[in-house]
N, C-alpha and C positions, 0 to 999 in steps of 0.2 A: 505493500500499499505505501504509494509516493504519498500519500496527504499525509497520513502517519508520521513517516520521516520527515517533513519538513515540519508538521509540529514539535517535534523530540529536537532537530535541530533550533528549533524558535528556545523552547523552553529547557533545554537540556536533561540529563538525566532525572531529573524531578518529577519528569510528564511520566505519570504512572496510565496503567491500562483503562484505570477507571477513569480518569481524567480524558482519555482519548475517547472514551464510552460518552461522557457527559459534552464534549467538545462535537461530538459528530450528532449527536440526539437535537443539540440546540441547534447545529447547523441547519438540520433535515426538518425540525419544528419552525424554524426561520423560512427556510425556501417554502414548506407549504403554507406558512400565514402570508407572504409574498404573491404564491400563487392567488390565494383567494383572494386577497384585496384584489389583485390584476383582476380576477373574473368579475368581481363586483362592481370596478369601475367599467369594464366593458359592457356589462348588462346594463348600468345606468344609462352607457352612449346610446341603446337601441331604442 
């Protein structure tokens, strides 16, 4: 996983698997939130 390697390079050895999971979940939630907002905006324009 290139993503976890980048995160590890940024945070160093203190970055644990739990941190990676939380980081990934937060990113996924943010993407879902952004998509739902965009869909609401598109529906509003129709």
